[in-house]
ZAMARGU-4260 file (C-alpha; in steps of 0.2 Angstrom, whole numbers, plus 5000, padded with zeros to 4 digits):
<rodrens>
0) 4777/5114/5139 | 4775/5117/5120 | 4793/5125/5120 | 4800/5109/5128 | 4792/5098/5116
5) 4798/5109/5101 | 4816/5109/5108 | 4815/5090/5110 | 4809/5089/5092 | 4823/5100/5086
10) 4836/5090/5097 | 4830/5074/5088 | 4832/5081/5072 | 4850/5083/5076 | 4854/5065/5082
15) 4861/5052/5072 | 4846/5041/5074 | 4835/5054/5065 | 4847/5055/5050 | 4852/5037/5048
20) 4848/5026/5034 | 4853/5008/5029 | 4868/5015/5020 | 4876/5022/5035 | 4872/5006/5045
25) 4880/4996/5031 | 4896/5006/5031 | 4897/5005/5050 | 4896/4986/5049 | 4910/4986/5036
30) 4920/4996/5049 | 4917/4984/5063 | 4922/4970/5050 | 4939/4979/5048 | 4941/4980/5067
35) 4937/4962/5069 | 4950/4957/5056 | 4963/4969/5064 | 4960/4964/5082 | 4954/4947/5082
40) 4963/4940/5067 | 4978/4952/5068 | 4978/4956/5050 | 4989/4972/5048 | 4981/4979/5064
45) 4991/4996/5062 | 4982/4998/5046 | 4965/4990/5049 | 4961/4996/5066 | 4963/5015/5062
50) 4954/5013/5045 | 4940/5003/5053 | 4937/5015/5067 | 4939/5029/5054 | 4925/5021/5044
55) 4913/5021/5059 | 4918/5039/5063 | 4914/5045/5045 | 4897/5036/5045 | 4889/5043/5060
60) 4874/5051/5052 | 4875/5070/5053 | 4863/5084/5051 | 4869/5095/5037 | 4879/5111/5042
65) 4886/5105/5059 | 4904/5107/5053 | 4911/5091/5059 | 4911/5079/5044 | 4926/5076/5034
70) 4919/5084/5018 | 4913/5099/5027 | 4925/5114/5024 | 4934/5120/5039 | 4929/5106/5051
75) 4943/5097/5061 | 4942/5081/5051 | 4942/5091/5035 | 4958/5099/5040 | 4966/5082/5045
80) 4960/5075/5028 | 4970/5088/5019 | 4985/5078/5022 | 4978/5064/5011 | 4969/5076/4999
85) 4985/5086/4996 | 4996/5071/4996 | 5008/5076/5010 | 5006/5061/5021 | 5013/5048/5009
90) 5030/5056/5007 | 5031/5056/5026 | 5027/5038/5026 | 5040/5034/5013 | 5053/5043/5023
95) 5049/5032/5038 | 5049/5016/5027 | 5066/5022/5020 | 5073/5024/5038 | 5067/5006/5043
100) 5073/4997/5027 | 5089/4988/5025 | 5093/4987/5006 | 5107/4975/5009 | 5098/4960/5000
105) 5095/4970/4985 | 5113/4978/4985 | 5121/4960/4987 | 5110/4953/4972 | 5105/4967/4960
110) 5096/4956/4948 | 5082/4954/4961 | 5078/4972/4956 | 5071/4964/4940 | 5058/4954/4950
115) 5051/4970/4958 | 5050/4978/4941 | 5041/4963/4934 | 5028/4963/4948 | 5023/4981/4943
120) 5014/4972/4928 | 4999/4972/4939 | 4998/4991/4939 | 4998/4992/4920 | 4987/4977/4918
125) 4973/4985/4930 | 4976/5001/4920 | 4971/4993/4904 | 4956/4984/4912 | 4950/5000/4920
130) 4950/5008/4903 | 4940/4994/4895 | 4926/4995/4907 | 4925/5014/4905 | 4935/5024/4918
135) 4945/5039/4912 | 4964/5037/4908 | 4967/5047/4925 | 4956/5036/4935 | 4962/5021/4927
140) 4980/5026/4932 | 4975/5029/4950 | 4966/5012/4951 | 4980/5003/4944 | 4993/5008/4957
145) 4983/4996/4969 | 4993/4982/4961 | 5008/4988/4969 | 5001/4984/4986 | 5006/5001/4993
150) 4994/5011/5002 | 5004/5028/5003 | 5008/5027/4984 | 4990/5024/4980 | 4984/5039/4990
155) 4998/5050/4983 | 4993/5046/4965 | 4974/5046/4967 | 4976/5063/4976 | 4983/5070/4959
160) 4973/5060/4947 | 4957/5055/4954 | 4953/5064/4971 | 4934/5059/4970 | 4939/5041/4970
165) 4953/5042/4983 | 4942/5034/4997 | 4938/5018/4988 | 4956/5017/4981 | 4965/5019/4997
170) 4954/5007/5007 | 4955/4994/4993 | 4974/4996/4992 | 4976/4994/5011 | 4963/4980/5012
175) 4974/4970/4999 | 4990/4974/5008 | 4981/4966/5024 | 4976/4951/5014 | 4993/4947/5007
180) 4995/4931/5017 | 4977/4925/5010 | 4979/4930/4992 | 4996/4926/4987 | 5000/4908/4993
185) 4987/4899/4982 | 4994/4908/4967 | 5012/4904/4971 | 5008/4886/4973 | 4997/4886/4957
190) 5012/4893/4947 | 5027/4883/4954 | 5032/4865/4954 | 5038/4855/4969 | 5055/4855/4962
195) 5055/4874/4960 | 5049/4877/4978 | 5064/4868/4986 | 5077/4877/4975 | 5091/4883/4988
200) 5099/4900/4984 | 5116/4905/4988 | 5118/4915/5004 | 5119/4934/5000 | 5136/4942/5001
205) 5141/4954/5015 | 5137/4972/5010 | 5150/4985/5016 | 5144/5000/5026 | 5151/5011/5012
210) 5140/5003/4999 | 5124/5005/5011 | 5129/5024/5012 | 5131/5026/4993 | 5116/5016/4988
215) 5102/5029/4993 | 5112/5043/4984 | 5115/5033/4968 | 5097/5026/4969 | 5089/5043/4970
220) 5099/5050/4956 | 5095/5036/4944 | 5077/5035/4947 | 5074/5054/4949 | 5082/5057/4932
225) 5071/5044/4924 | 5054/5049/4933 | 5056/5067/4940 | 5037/5067/4944 | 5041/5053/4957
230) 5053/5064/4967 | 5041/5067/4982 | 5040/5048/4985 | 5058/5043/4979 | 5066/5058/4987
235) 5059/5054/5005 | 5062/5035/5003 | 5080/5037/4999 | 5083/5051/5011 | 5075/5041/5025
240) 5087/5027/5021 | 5102/5038/5020 | 5099/5046/5037 | 5098/5027/5043 | 5114/5021/5035
245) 5125/5037/5037 | 5128/5033/5055 | 5128/5051/5060 | 5110/5055/5061 | 5103/5041/5072
250) 5091/5053/5081 | 5084/5058/5064 | 5082/5040/5059 | 5074/5035/5075 | 5061/5049/5074
255) 5057/5045/5056 | 5056/5026/5058 | 5047/5028/5075 | 5036/5042/5081 | 5034/5051/5065
260) 5028/5036/5055 | 5017/5031/5069 | 5008/5047/5070 | 5006/5049/5051 | 5000/5031/5050
265) 4987/5035/5063 | 4981/5051/5054 | 4981/5043/5037 | 4971/5027/5043 | 4958/5037/5052
270) 4955/5051/5038 | 4955/5038/5025 | 4942/5028/5035 | 4932/5044/5037 | 4932/5047/5019
275) 4922/5032/5015 | 4906/5042/5020 | 4891/5032/5014 | 4884/5045/5001 | 4901/5047/4993
280) 4907/5029/4995 | 4893/5017/4991 | 4893/5018/4972 | 4895/5005/4958 | 4912/5013/4954
285) 4918/5008/4972 | 4913/4990/4968 | 4922/4991/4952 | 4938/4998/4960 | 4938/4984/4973
290) 4937/4971/4959 | 4950/4979/4949 | 4961/4980/4964 | 4960/4962/4967 | 4964/4958/4949
295) 4978/4970/4949 | 4986/4962/4965 | 4984/4945/4957 | 4992/4950/4941 | 5006/4958/4951
300) 5009/4941/4960 | 5008/4931/4944 | 5021/4943/4936 | 5034/4942/4949 | 5033/4922/4951
305) 5032/4919/4932 | 5046/4931/4928 | 5057/4921/4940 | 5053/4905/4931 | 5057/4913/4914
310) 5073/4921/4922 | 5079/4904/4928 | 5080/4897/4910 | 5095/4908/4908 | 5103/4905/4924
315) 5116/4890/4928 | 5112/4877/4940 | 5117/4883/4957 | 5113/4901/4953 | 5094/4898/4950
320) 5081/4909/4960 | 5067/4901/4970 | 5051/4907/4961 | 5043/4908/4978 | 5051/4924/4981
325) 5043/4931/4965 | 5028/4936/4975 | 5038/4948/4985 | 5040/4960/4971 | 5025/4969/4976
330) 5027/4984/4988 | 5019/4976/5005 | 5035/4976/5015 | 5039/4964/5024 | 5023/4954/5023
335) 5025/4947/5006 | 5043/4942/5010 | 5037/4933/5025 | 5024/4924/5015 | 5038/4918/5003
340) 5048/4912/5018 | 5033/4902/5025 | 5029/4895/5009 | 5047/4889/5006 | 5048/4881/5024
345) 5032/4871/5020 | 5042/4861/5006 | 5059/4862/5015 | 5060/4866/5033 | 5079/4871/5031
350) 5077/4883/5016 | 5075/4900/5023 | 5070/4912/5010 | 5067/4928/5020 | 5083/4937/5017
355) 5082/4933/4998 | 5064/4938/4997 | 5068/4955/5005 | 5078/4960/4989 | 5063/4960/4978
360) 5052/4966/4992 | 5062/4982/4994 | 5064/4984/4975 | 5044/4983/4975 | 5044/4999/4985
365) 5055/5008/4973 | 5046/5000/4958 | 5029/5006/4964 | 5035/5024/4967 | 5043/5024/4949
370) 5027/5017/4942 | 5017/5031/4951 | 5029/5043/4944 | 5027/5037/4926 | 5008/5037/4927
375) 5008/5054/4935 | 5020/5060/4921 | 5009/5055/4907 | 4992/5056/4914 | 4992/5073/4924
</rodrens>
């Protein structure tokens, strides 16, 4: 009988109930909140559902030494987490994005590339703010990339510059990607006039198949020579687009844009969620990162919209750009472009901005990768 009681006592020590504290309960509640937003509200469910469930997995209270936690060397979760830690999931995601992306809107109107560049202002604005409140230059660079609204880029850069902050940075980046329809519209309305919101843009010209084939090659050469440190992301992005547009590697393009990106998205979501283990995640720095991430994203949205307004001063009537597509300069493809279109239709039911907004939107993907390369180049 005494042995049975002793064994039961030992069993109890191994349960999550015995090892729980308020911090783990709080993080599980946050994970449930992510699941609610993803399932009930349908806010980026392919991101928030894996991350939310990952948060719950990572915050089941464990007895030390069981070799199952994400931070325990040799555990299954730890092995899967190496794709995040070592930064090889993000390039695979970028290849899938390239295979899904049509760069026609950007090719037909190259000046839209400048909007994507202007929106990267949020990255460098947050970098400066992070330095002011005491983060190291490397940490500030990793935090700043949240402004690009690009989760894979944030993971790639933080794995190199600030691996200890990766969980907070990744969750913050993906959270703000999901909140694009909530955060951006009020800023867009605040910074534009009714007259500007009804500007009608010329239909984009038809882009030839040859131009589509050449673009990823020229695009990669131009960007890679400027920022060689961005090659892992830029190379995979443009390669993914080449196998799509070449017309002779359809099976590879279908794999990259379908099963491969889906598998990596699941793994990256689950493992990033698991990395928010309460004892590692619940720190003042995490709160500061979320605050800086929000500011970074807002600055990026403002930068894109205000740049279009400034650019319009030099454009003739009839060639002006609707500033509502300025928000699409961030890398959240295609959500920010959809927001541009939805806002435009509110003020003119016949003014469809989606195809125009896709230009700066895909430019934002390139821009965030270039910005990550620049930061990596002078901070690593």
